[in-house]
KOLFI-594188 format. One line per 10 residues: number of its first residue (from 1); their letters; for each residue x, y, z of C-alpha. Coordinates in pm, 1 decimal, always signed. Layout:
N
NUM	A	X:Y:Z ~ ...
This chain:
246
1	MGQDGARSGQ	+13107.3:+12728.5:+24940.8 ~ +13423.1:+12639.8:+24977.7 ~ +13328.9:+12284.7:+25041.2 ~ +13184.7:+12265.6:+24751.1 ~ +13407.3:+12488.0:+24656.1 ~ +13707.6:+12241.1:+24708.3 ~ +13530.4:+11936.1:+24556.5 ~ +13478.9:+12070.3:+24271.3 ~ +13823.0:+12110.0:+24203.0 ~ +13881.4:+11789.2:+24296.5
11	RSGGIELGGI	+13639.4:+11701.1:+24031.7 ~ +13835.4:+11449.1:+23728.2 ~ +13847.7:+11620.7:+23393.2 ~ +13622.2:+11427.8:+23141.0 ~ +13415.8:+11637.7:+22852.6 ~ +13152.6:+11481.1:+22589.8 ~ +12976.3:+11672.4:+22317.3 ~ +12715.2:+11534.3:+22102.5 ~ +12600.9:+11712.1:+21765.3 ~ +12729.1:+12032.0:+21969.5
21	RKAYGATWAV	+12602.8:+12324.8:+21656.2 ~ +12588.3:+12670.3:+21689.9 ~ +12442.6:+12977.8:+21484.9 ~ +12522.9:+13328.5:+21458.9 ~ +12269.1:+13463.1:+21288.5 ~ +12218.1:+13280.8:+20977.5 ~ +12565.5:+13158.2:+21018.7 ~ +12629.0:+12808.4:+21138.2 ~ +13009.9:+12858.2:+21283.5 ~ +12953.2:+12493.3:+21518.0
31	RGVDLALGPG	+12810.1:+12241.6:+21293.9 ~ +12785.5:+11917.8:+21458.0 ~ +13016.8:+11855.2:+21653.6 ~ +13070.2:+11547.1:+21827.3 ~ +13335.5:+11436.3:+22098.0 ~ +13439.7:+11234.6:+22401.8 ~ +13742.3:+11303.9:+22566.6 ~ +13778.8:+11120.2:+22956.0 ~ +14030.0:+11248.3:+23226.2 ~ +14375.6:+11182.1:+23119.5
41	ESLALFGPNG	+14289.3:+11296.6:+22826.1 ~ +14458.8:+11610.0:+22579.3 ~ +14329.1:+11702.8:+22213.5 ~ +14463.1:+11927.8:+22011.9 ~ +14207.5:+12084.1:+21763.2 ~ +14325.3:+12291.2:+21388.6 ~ +14201.2:+12478.9:+21196.0 ~ +14223.0:+12784.5:+21035.0 ~ +14067.7:+13115.6:+21052.9 ~ +13640.1:+13095.7:+21124.4
51	AGKTTLLKIL	+13710.8:+12744.0:+21163.8 ~ +13466.6:+12695.2:+21435.0 ~ +13820.8:+12667.5:+21734.2 ~ +13756.1:+12941.2:+21973.1 ~ +13310.2:+12955.3:+21957.7 ~ +13308.3:+12567.6:+22098.3 ~ +13582.9:+12654.3:+22321.5 ~ +13361.7:+12920.5:+22429.1 ~ +13062.6:+12660.5:+22415.6 ~ +13282.2:+12415.6:+22678.1
61	ATLVTPTRGS	+13355.9:+12746.4:+22880.4 ~ +12939.0:+12860.7:+22922.9 ~ +13012.4:+13138.4:+22747.0 ~ +12840.7:+13093.9:+22475.2 ~ +12520.8:+12874.6:+22448.8 ~ +12476.8:+12613.4:+22230.9 ~ +12187.4:+12582.8:+21962.8 ~ +12166.9:+12272.1:+21926.3 ~ +12306.6:+11993.5:+22072.7 ~ +12442.9:+11840.2:+22408.7
71	GRVAGFDLRT	+12741.2:+11762.6:+22666.3 ~ +12905.5:+11695.6:+22968.3 ~ +13199.4:+11871.5:+23128.3 ~ +13332.7:+11775.8:+23369.7 ~ +13054.8:+11511.9:+23497.8 ~ +12814.5:+11889.1:+23410.4 ~ +12566.1:+11871.4:+23223.1 ~ +12712.1:+12137.1:+22994.7 ~ +12278.0:+12332.0:+22922.2 ~ +12247.0:+12343.2:+23305.5
81	EQEGIRESLA	+12539.7:+12292.6:+23552.8 ~ +12719.7:+12588.3:+23399.9 ~ +12805.8:+12671.8:+23750.7 ~ +12973.1:+12360.4:+23825.4 ~ +13129.1:+12356.5:+23567.6 ~ +13287.9:+12768.0:+23553.0 ~ +13442.3:+12606.3:+23915.8 ~ +13610.7:+12256.2:+23751.0 ~ +13728.1:+12464.7:+23397.5 ~ +13988.2:+12761.4:+23360.9
91	LLAHGTHLYE	+14015.6:+12883.8:+22969.2 ~ +14349.2:+13026.1:+22890.9 ~ +14181.9:+13296.8:+22608.1 ~ +14392.2:+13457.5:+22332.3 ~ +14343.0:+13759.2:+22460.6 ~ +14480.7:+13757.7:+22827.9 ~ +14191.3:+13925.5:+23022.1 ~ +14362.3:+14171.2:+23281.6 ~ +14331.2:+14400.4:+23515.2 ~ +14624.4:+14671.7:+23362.6
101	DLTARENLQF	+14610.9:+14913.4:+23548.7 ~ +14665.8:+14670.5:+23902.6 ~ +14979.1:+14445.1:+23952.6 ~ +15084.0:+14143.7:+23809.8 ~ +15073.3:+14061.5:+24207.7 ~ +14692.6:+14182.4:+24271.5 ~ +14544.8:+13996.3:+23970.8 ~ +14613.7:+13726.9:+24089.8 ~ +14507.6:+13825.3:+24479.7 ~ +14152.5:+13957.4:+24302.2
111	AVAMRRREAL	+14139.9:+13588.7:+24163.8 ~ +14224.6:+13448.1:+24448.6 ~ +13880.8:+13654.9:+24585.6 ~ +13636.3:+13583.1:+24262.3 ~ +13684.4:+13201.3:+24356.1 ~ +13651.8:+13181.1:+24699.6 ~ +13906.1:+12956.7:+24779.6 ~ +14177.0:+12816.9:+24896.1 ~ +14492.7:+12873.4:+24635.3 ~ +14825.8:+12797.5:+24588.9
121	PLEALLTRVG	+15043.2:+12987.1:+24826.6 ~ +15092.8:+13357.6:+24576.4 ~ +15460.5:+13422.4:+24565.7 ~ +15508.4:+13066.1:+24531.8 ~ +15340.0:+13079.2:+24192.1 ~ +15417.2:+13400.3:+24092.0 ~ +15874.4:+13278.8:+24064.7 ~ +15726.8:+12972.2:+23888.4 ~ +15603.8:+13206.9:+23611.0 ~ +15954.3:+13343.7:+23638.3
131	LAEAAGERVR	+15689.8:+13695.0:+23751.1 ~ +15913.4:+13719.3:+24125.8 ~ +16133.9:+14063.7:+23941.7 ~ +15766.1:+14202.8:+23808.0 ~ +15464.4:+14114.9:+24126.6 ~ +15446.8:+14523.1:+24205.8 ~ +15431.6:+14596.1:+23846.8 ~ +15130.9:+14720.7:+23726.9 ~ +14998.1:+14495.2:+23401.2 ~ +15041.5:+14773.2:+23144.1
141	ALSSGMKRRL	+15372.7:+14820.6:+23223.0 ~ +15464.9:+14476.1:+23148.0 ~ +15580.8:+14320.7:+22836.3 ~ +15353.6:+14070.0:+22607.3 ~ +15568.8:+13760.3:+22745.8 ~ +15502.2:+13806.4:+23087.7 ~ +15121.9:+13867.5:+22997.1 ~ +15063.8:+13586.6:+22910.6 ~ +15309.4:+13431.4:+23213.4 ~ +15040.0:+13624.6:+23413.0
151	ALARVMLAEP	+14746.7:+13427.9:+23270.7 ~ +14897.6:+13145.9:+23285.7 ~ +14949.6:+13252.0:+23640.3 ~ +14566.5:+13290.2:+23732.4 ~ +14489.0:+12981.2:+23488.6 ~ +14702.5:+12694.8:+23732.3 ~ +14542.9:+12868.2:+24087.4 ~ +14179.1:+12731.6:+23927.7 ~ +14361.9:+12443.9:+23922.3 ~ +14090.8:+12338.2:+23682.3
161	AILLLDEPFT	+13962.4:+11947.7:+23596.3 ~ +13901.0:+12077.3:+23238.8 ~ +14160.1:+12322.6:+23127.0 ~ +14072.1:+12509.8:+22792.2 ~ +14344.8:+12705.7:+22549.3 ~ +14343.6:+12860.5:+22270.4 ~ +14620.9:+12993.2:+22114.5 ~ +14843.7:+12946.6:+22411.5 ~ +15219.5:+13000.0:+22267.3 ~ +15152.6:+13329.7:+22139.2
171	NLDQAAVVLL	+15383.1:+13565.6:+22241.7 ~ +15581.6:+13301.3:+22479.5 ~ +15928.8:+13293.6:+22496.8 ~ +16084.2:+12946.7:+22499.4 ~ +16134.2:+12911.2:+22849.5 ~ +15779.3:+12973.3:+22875.6 ~ +15648.5:+12688.9:+22623.8 ~ +15824.1:+12485.9:+22890.1 ~ +15644.6:+12627.5:+23118.0 ~ +15320.7:+12577.5:+22996.8
181	EGYVAEVLTR	+15406.3:+12271.5:+22760.7 ~ +15481.0:+12122.7:+23190.2 ~ +15138.0:+12276.7:+23328.7 ~ +14971.4:+12014.4:+23018.4 ~ +15140.7:+11737.1:+23179.1 ~ +15039.6:+11857.0:+23548.6 ~ +14647.3:+11865.3:+23410.5 ~ +14645.6:+11554.7:+23239.1 ~ +14888.0:+11349.2:+23530.7 ~ +14549.0:+11443.0:+23833.5
191	GGTVIMATHD	+14295.9:+11307.1:+23605.6 ~ +14258.5:+11645.6:+23430.7 ~ +14082.3:+11692.4:+23049.3 ~ +14318.7:+11934.8:+22835.0 ~ +14205.8:+12090.0:+22484.6 ~ +14474.5:+12287.3:+22273.9 ~ +14312.2:+12484.8:+21998.1 ~ +14679.9:+12614.3:+21755.2 ~ +14794.7:+12671.3:+21485.6 ~ +15181.2:+12554.1:+21537.9
201	LARGYAACRR	+15090.6:+12213.5:+21475.8 ~ +15451.6:+12079.7:+21577.3 ~ +15398.3:+12216.3:+21880.4 ~ +14998.6:+12151.7:+22029.7 ~ +15097.2:+11818.3:+21814.9 ~ +15348.3:+11731.7:+22082.5 ~ +15125.8:+11849.3:+22371.0 ~ +14887.7:+11639.9:+22316.6 ~ +14756.6:+11285.6:+22345.9 ~ +14478.5:+11348.8:+21985.7
211	AAVLVNGRLI	+14471.1:+11515.0:+21701.0 ~ +14192.6:+11665.1:+21500.5 ~ +14141.7:+11905.5:+21211.7 ~ +13787.3:+12160.0:+21203.7 ~ +13726.8:+12306.1:+20949.2 ~ +13337.1:+12527.2:+20852.5 ~ +13274.2:+12447.6:+21168.0 ~ +13318.4:+12021.8:+21197.5 ~ +13586.0:+11763.5:+21274.5 ~ +13653.3:+11633.2:+21010.9
221	HEAPARVGGL	+13991.7:+11458.8:+21122.7 ~ +14069.2:+11324.1:+21453.9 ~ +14320.9:+11058.2:+21601.3 ~ +14598.0:+10957.9:+21816.2 ~ +14864.2:+11156.5:+21834.9 ~ +15160.3:+10911.8:+21751.7 ~ +15572.8:+10930.8:+21669.2 ~ +15541.7:+11065.0:+21294.0 ~ +15180.8:+11089.2:+21251.8 ~ +15255.2:+11476.9:+21207.8
231	EDLREAYVAA	+15379.8:+11435.0:+20830.9 ~ +14971.8:+11325.3:+20819.8 ~ +14819.0:+11549.9:+21015.1 ~ +14994.0:+11852.5:+20777.2 ~ +14851.4:+11685.8:+20535.2 ~ +14505.9:+11628.8:+20624.0 ~ +14484.6:+11919.8:+20780.9 ~ +14674.3:+12102.8:+20371.3 ~ +14403.3:+11902.0:+20213.2 ~ +14087.9:+11976.3:+20473.3
241	TREGAG	+14139.4:+12372.2:+20443.8 ~ +14165.9:+12379.9:+20068.9 ~ +13808.7:+12131.5:+19970.0 ~ +13675.9:+12420.9:+20324.8 ~ +13803.2:+12647.3:+20067.8 ~ +13686.7:+12561.2:+19749.0
């Protein structure tokens, strides 16, 4: 699997979705999403709470199976090649999902063991995310911001072709925000694809090359990010949210 994992790690990004829908009982969380992002492209996904942003990310990460629709992620079929997607993708979830009784270093060592392939040097990575001095501390003793840095380090270990970010700026100080933005740029430079779901309009818009608004499970606005375009996006977001609430 080492060679297969290495090949999948080198696979370029790209996401294609057609008519993706997800129902929980009688409630539709995602309603017919079509999306196409090529290698080196990024999308900031905005929307109110309950719009379906997290559900859509979970579908892409193969954590949730779509009720209807089809898609390809990093070249793999969303329904039949889920293992390939998982090897090519990393999700920085809203929660850190760390092992609280393990140290920061042990969390990364465990992540390496689960990946079962050559990884970045852990000590250098811990230094990069500002956790060198706290590497031997148990996670439960770390601050919320330090846990977010550790979760980001775990994502970096994966060297993903597809990077999914769910409210990534939560609990990050300015230095960590710069670190995250720099890493997003790295993923794009090597041909990866990034989707960032966030409520932070300014930061999300600045970090990505496209922007979209999701309301009631539907993409109702999508356009390239451009200089001076943030206000147009803000107006579209407010209008769509107001209509959705009505």
